[in-house]
N, C-alpha and C positions, 0 to 999 in steps of 0.2 A: 474420486472426488468430483461432484458435478460442478458445472460452471457456476450454478447459483451458490453452491457451498463455497467455492473458491472466491467468488465476488464478495460474499458475507464475510469470509475470513480475511480478505484483503482490506475491506472497510474497517473491521475491528482492529486489525493490526495497525492501520494508520491512525485510528483513534488512540490506541494505546501508545504509539510512538509520539503522537502530539502531546498526549497527557504527560508522558515522561519528559519530553522536552520542556513543557511548561513547568513541571516540578523542578527540573534542574535550574531553570531560569529563576524561579521564585526563590529557591535556596540560595543561589548566588546573590540575588538582590537583597535578601534578608541578611546575608552575611556581610554584604558591603555596607548596608545601612547600619547594622550594628557596630561595625568597625568605626564608621564615621561618627555615629552618635556618641559613642563612648571614647572616642579617640584612643582606642586600644592599640597597643603595640602587640600585634599577634605573633606568637612564636612561629618560626619558620617550619618546624615540625608539623604544627597544626595545619598550616597552608598547604604543605606538601601532602598531608593525609587528605585534605579536601580535594586537592588536585587529582590525587590517585582515584578518589571516589568518582569525581566527575569524569575522568578518563575511562574508568570502568563502565560507567553508565553510558557513555558516548560509544564505546566499542559495542556494547549491547545493542544499542540503537542502530548502529552501523550494520550489524548482523541482520537485524530485523528489516532494515531498509533493503539489503541485498536479497533477502528472503521474499520481500514484497515485490521487488522488481522481477524475480524469477516467476513468482506467481502471476504477475501481470502479463509476462510473456506467454505463460502457459495458457491463461485465460484468452488472451488475444488470439493465439494460434487455434485454440478450440473454437472460438467464435467464428474465425475465418473458414475453418473446415465446415462448420455447420452452415454458414452462409453459402459456401460453394455447393454443398449438398442440396440445399433448398433451390439454389439457382439451377442446378442440373435437373432436379425434379420438375421445376416450373418449365424448363425447355422440353423435357420429355412429355409432359402433359400438353403443352402447346402444340407439339408435333403430333400427338395423338388426336387432338381436337381439330386441328387445322384442316385436315382432308375432309372431314365432315362438314365443315363450314362452307367448303367450295360447292357442295351439293345441296346446301340449304338444310342440312341435318344438324340438329343440336343435341 
């Protein structure tokens, strides 16, 4: 996977995670509003079921976040290696050019 692909994947995964968190938040808000609006006495089994759903979605998001963190580390390491390679090449080129500059050669 190239660095660009990893960054794109990372951005998409963050968008997906944010979208899922927004969805969970909206669903909980709708549930709270509906309960308050109707003054409903919600059966405990229903609440437990909803809590289980939220917990499952939370665990999925947690896994995605861990995956994103690992991708971030990989991308960071890859970029550091590439930056060091560029720096070494620049030093090598500078070393090759420098002796010629002393004699007025370009």
